[in-house]
C-alpha positions in Angstrom: 0.1 0.0 0.0 2.7 2.4 0.8 4.6 1.5 -2.4 1.5 2.4 -4.5 1.0 5.7 -2.5 4.8 6.5 -3.1 4.6 5.4 -6.8 1.4 7.7 -7.3 3.3 10.6 -5.6 6.5 10.3 -7.7 4.0 10.2 -10.9 2.3 13.1 -9.8 5.5 15.3 -9.3 6.8 13.8 -12.5 3.9 15.4 -14.4 4.5 18.6 -12.5 8.2 18.8 -13.4 7.4 18.1 -17.1 4.6 20.6 -17.2 6.7 23.3 -15.6 9.8 22.7 -17.7 7.8 22.7 -21.0 5.9 25.7 -19.9 8.9 27.7 -18.9 10.7 26.7 -22.2 8.0 27.9 -24.3 7.6 31.2 -22.5 11.2 31.8 -22.9 11.4 30.6 -26.5 8.7 32.8 -27.5 10.2 35.9 -25.8 13.4 35.1 -27.4 11.8 34.8 -30.8 10.0 38.1 -30.7 12.2 40.4 -28.8 15.7 39.3 -29.5 15.9 37.1 -32.9 14.7 39.8 -35.3 11.1 38.6 -35.6 9.0 41.1 -33.9 5.6 40.0 -35.6 3.6 38.5 -32.7 0.4 38.2 -34.7 2.4 36.1 -37.5 3.9 34.0 -34.9 0.7 33.3 -33.4 -0.9 32.6 -36.9 1.9 30.0 -37.4 1.1 28.5 -33.9 -2.6 28.3 -35.1 -1.8 26.8 -38.7 0.5 24.1 -37.0 -2.3 23.1 -34.5 -4.8 22.9 -37.1 -3.0 20.6 -39.2 -2.0 18.5 -36.2 -5.6 18.5 -35.2 -6.9 17.6 -38.7 -4.6 14.6 -38.9 -5.1 13.1 -35.5 -8.9 13.3 -35.9 -9.7 13.2 -39.7 -7.0 11.1 -41.0 -5.5 8.9 -38.0 -8.9 8.7 -36.2 -7.1 9.0 -32.9 -9.9 11.1 -31.3 -13.5 11.2 -32.4 -15.1 14.4 -33.8 -18.0 16.1 -32.2 -19.4 16.4 -35.8 -20.6 20.1 -34.9 -23.0 21.5 -37.5 -22.0 25.0 -39.1 -24.5 26.7 -37.0 -23.3 25.2 -33.9 -19.7 25.8 -34.9 -20.6 29.6 -35.4 -22.5 29.8 -32.2 -20.4 27.8 -29.8 -16.8 27.8 -31.2 -16.4 31.0 -33.1 -17.1 33.5 -30.1 -14.3 31.6 -28.2 -12.1 31.9 -31.4 -12.6 35.7 -31.4 -11.7 36.1 -27.8 -8.9 33.7 -28.0 -7.3 35.4 -31.1 -7.5 38.7 -29.3 -6.0 37.4 -26.0 -3.0 35.8 -28.0 -2.4 38.9 -30.1 -2.3 41.3 -27.3 -0.3 39.2 -24.9 2.3 38.2 -27.3 2.5 41.8 -28.4 3.2 42.8 -24.9 6.3 40.8 -24.8 8.0 43.3 -27.1 7.6 46.0 -24.6 7.7 44.2 -21.0 9.9 41.6 -19.3 8.8 38.1 -18.8 9.0 38.6 -15.0 6.3 41.5 -15.0 4.1 39.9 -17.2 4.0 36.7 -15.2 3.2 39.2 -12.1 0.3 40.7 -14.1 -1.1 37.2 -14.7 -1.9 37.2 -10.8 -5.1 39.3 -12.0 -6.7 36.4 -13.8 -8.8 35.0 -10.9 -10.3 38.4 -10.3 -11.2 38.9 -13.9 -12.5 35.5 -14.5 -14.5 36.2 -11.2 -15.8 39.4 -12.5 -16.6 38.0 -15.8 -18.6 35.2 -14.2 -20.8 37.6 -12.3 -21.3 39.6 -15.5 -22.4 36.5 -17.3 -24.0 34.8 -14.6 -21.8 32.0 -13.8 -20.6 33.4 -10.5 -22.3 34.9 -7.4 -21.1 38.2 -5.9 -19.4 37.6 -2.5 -17.9 40.2 -0.3 -15.1 37.9 0.8 -14.1 37.1 -2.6 -14.3 40.6 -3.9 -12.1 41.8 -1.1 -9.6 39.1 -2.0 -9.5 40.3 -5.6 -8.9 43.7 -4.6 -5.8 42.5 -2.7 -4.6 40.8 -5.7 -5.1 44.1 -7.7 -3.2 46.0 -5.0 -0.3 43.6 -5.3 -0.3 44.1 -9.3 -0.4 47.9 -8.8 2.7 47.6 -6.5 4.5 45.4 -9.0 3.9 48.1 -11.7 5.2 50.9 -9.4 8.4 48.9 -9.0 8.9 48.0 -12.7 12.1 49.4 -13.8 11.3 49.2 -17.6 7.4 49.9 -17.6 6.2 50.8 -21.1 2.3 51.9 -20.8 1.7 50.5 -24.3 2.9 47.0 -23.3 0.8 47.2 -19.9 -2.4 48.2 -21.6 -1.9 45.4 -24.1 -1.2 42.9 -21.5 -4.1 44.0 -19.3 -6.6 44.1 -22.3 -5.3 40.6 -23.0 -6.1 39.2 -19.7 -9.7 40.6 -19.9 -10.2 39.0 -23.3 -8.9 35.7 -21.7 -11.0 36.1 -18.8 -14.1 36.4 -21.0 -12.9 33.4 -23.1 -12.8 31.0 -20.0 -16.2 32.1 -18.9 -17.8 31.7 -22.4 -16.2 28.0 -22.4 -18.1 27.1 -19.3 -21.4 28.5 -21.0 -21.1 27.5 -24.7 -19.0 24.3 -24.3 -18.8 22.7 -20.8 -22.5 23.4 -19.7 -23.7 21.6 -22.9 -22.0 18.7 -22.5 -19.2 19.0 -25.2 -16.1 18.2 -23.1 -13.0 18.2 -25.4 -9.8 16.9 -24.8 -6.7 18.6 -26.2 -6.8 17.3 -29.8 -10.4 18.1 -30.3 -9.8 21.5 -28.8 -7.0 22.1 -31.4 -9.4 20.8 -34.1 -12.3 23.2 -33.5 -10.8 26.2 -31.8 -7.4 26.6 -33.7 -9.1 27.3 -37.5 -11.4 29.8 -35.8 -8.4 31.6 -34.1 -6.4 31.6 -37.3 -9.3 33.1 -39.3 -9.8 35.9 -36.6 -6.1 36.6 -36.7 -6.0 37.5 -40.4 -7.9 40.7 -39.7 -5.5 42.4 -37.3 -2.5 40.7 -39.5 -3.5 42.6 -42.6 -4.1 45.7 -40.7 -1.1 45.8 -38.6 1.6 43.5 -39.7 1.2 42.5 -43.3 2.9 45.7 -44.9 6.0 45.7 -42.8 6.1 41.9 -42.9 6.1 41.8 -46.6 7.9 45.1 -47.4 10.9 43.9 -45.2 10.7 40.2 -44.8 12.5 39.1 -41.6 15.1 36.2 -41.6 13.2 33.1 -40.9 14.9 29.8 -40.2 12.3 26.9 -40.9 13.7 24.7 -38.2 13.6 27.4 -35.4 9.9 27.9 -36.0 9.1 24.2 -36.4 10.8 23.7 -33.1 8.7 26.4 -31.4 5.5 25.0 -32.8 6.4 21.6 -31.6 7.2 23.2 -28.2 3.8 25.1 -28.2 2.0 21.7 -29.1 3.9 19.7 -26.3 2.6 22.3 -23.7 -0.9 21.3 -24.6 -0.2 17.7 -24.2 1.8 18.4 -20.8 -1.5 20.4 -19.7 -3.6 17.4 -20.5 -1.3 15.0 -18.7 -1.0 17.2 -15.7 -4.7 17.7 -15.1 -5.6 14.3 -16.2 -3.2 12.5 -13.7 -3.3 15.1 -11.1 -5.9 17.8 -10.7 -6.7 21.5 -11.7 -5.8 22.5 -7.9 -2.5 20.8 -8.3 -1.7 22.7 -11.5 -2.7 26.1 -10.0 -0.3 25.5 -7.0 2.5 24.6 -9.3 1.7 27.3 -11.3 2.6 29.8 -8.5 6.1 28.0 -8.2 6.5 28.1 -12.0 5.9 31.9 -12.1 8.4 32.5 -9.4 10.8 30.4 -11.2 10.1 32.3 -14.5 11.1 35.6 -12.5 14.2 34.4 -11.8 14.9 32.8 -15.2 14.0 36.1 -17.0 16.5 37.9 -14.9 19.1 35.4 -15.4 18.7 34.8 -19.2 17.4 38.3 -20.4 18.9 40.4 -17.5 15.5 41.9 -16.9 15.7 44.0 -13.7 13.6 42.9 -10.8 13.3 45.4 -7.8 12.3 44.8 -4.3 9.0 46.5 -4.8 8.2 44.2 -7.6 8.8 41.1 -5.3 6.7 42.9 -2.4 4.0 43.3 -4.7 3.9 40.0 -6.1 4.1 38.5 -2.5 0.7 40.4 -2.1 -0.6 38.8 -5.3 0.5 35.2 -4.4 -1.2 35.7 -0.9 -4.4 36.7 -2.7 -4.2 33.9 -5.1 -3.6 31.5 -2.4 -6.4 32.5 -0.2 -8.7 32.2 -3.3 -7.7 28.8 -3.9 -8.4 27.8 -0.5 -11.9 29.4 -0.6 -12.5 27.5 -3.8 -11.4 24.2 -2.4 -13.4 24.6 0.8 -16.4 25.1 -1.5 -15.9 22.2 -3.5 -15.3 20.0 -0.4 -18.7 21.4 1.0 -20.5 20.5 -2.4 -18.9 17.3 -2.8 -20.1 16.3 0.8 -23.5 17.6 0.1 -23.6 15.4 -3.0 -22.4 12.4 -1.1 -25.1 12.8 1.3 -27.7 13.2 -1.3 -26.6 10.0 -2.8 -26.7 8.1 0.5 -30.1 9.4 0.9 -31.1 8.0 -2.2 -31.9 11.5 -3.9 -29.1 11.1 -6.3 -29.1 14.0 -8.4 -26.9 15.1 -11.3 -24.4 17.0 -9.3 -23.3 20.6 -9.8 -21.2 21.8 -12.6 -19.1 23.9 -10.3 -17.7 20.9 -8.6 -16.4 19.7 -11.9 -14.4 22.6 -13.0 -12.4 23.1 -9.7 -11.3 26.6 -10.1 -12.8 29.4 -12.5 -9.4 30.8 -13.6 -9.2 28.4 -16.5 -7.1 25.4 -15.6 -9.6 22.7 -16.2 -12.8 22.0 -17.9 -13.2 18.6 -16.7 -11.3 16.6 -19.4 -8.0 18.3 -19.4 -8.8 20.4 -22.5 -7.0 23.6 -23.4 -10.3 25.1 -24.1 -10.5 25.9 -20.5 -6.9 25.7 -19.7 -4.8 28.6 -19.6 -3.6 29.5 -22.9 0.1 29.4 -22.6 1.1 27.3 -25.5 0.6 30.1 -27.9 1.5 33.0 -25.7 5.0 34.1 -25.2 
């Protein structure tokens, strides 16, 4: 028995380490590609990621038949998937653009706002109920991010605005996933998500590419090495699989806790690799953020335990019931949609 427990613990930590390593690698890889390699085209890079993911998804589902298709009608696709693709495209475009102006460490600090933004989005769209304790906790996180911004040595307002707007779009996307996909029983694994969402995202990205990047991209074509871009796309795809393995073999809560550790590691990796300055005020503000995120996760865990206990009592009493969707999605900051799908996961794979 002890051997089985030890084996399960070792396996869980192995998946955590793999996910953290792949995630950090993708973020640093994309940062280098956009800011240091002479390829300052975040929309083009994101379009490449979506093209690669669309092709992989098509091959795996339509050619190899590794995963079944949901066979969505054109109407269902436009109503359920396309809105998510629009928000996903906007989020990826703006978040990748922010890496041209902001350091990796500061952007990781701003991502602490995600729980609060998802919570606010959920209240507006009717998936969350307002609670004073949760709202106060979100204000604590927001205060920490403000302190981080005040302590940022190389703060560029344009990059900050892009990053904050990207987080708003991402929060809206995660909430819409709950409404349009999860609530209607369309659980998707990573390959299904790539197959359905990537083409929609690619189509939406064509608009800002034509308006913003097409002229400079074709007038003065950047130097591109195919091997570098293929490796970058493979790394992004590997991150999608790592997210699926982590959530599928452990839990979304584990991913959240590991994510906090990963963000701290990224702050110091950014300092070591790109020599991005990190001030004491930065770290002080981020400590506030982590405290708020920790309290938030604890609150959600207590709620889940309460709902699980209530459901167990109903089953024992013969009441049965279909359960509560809240108990299936664990945390509303987008780390799980019940099947480990990147539809509801943080969209790191295509972000720098």
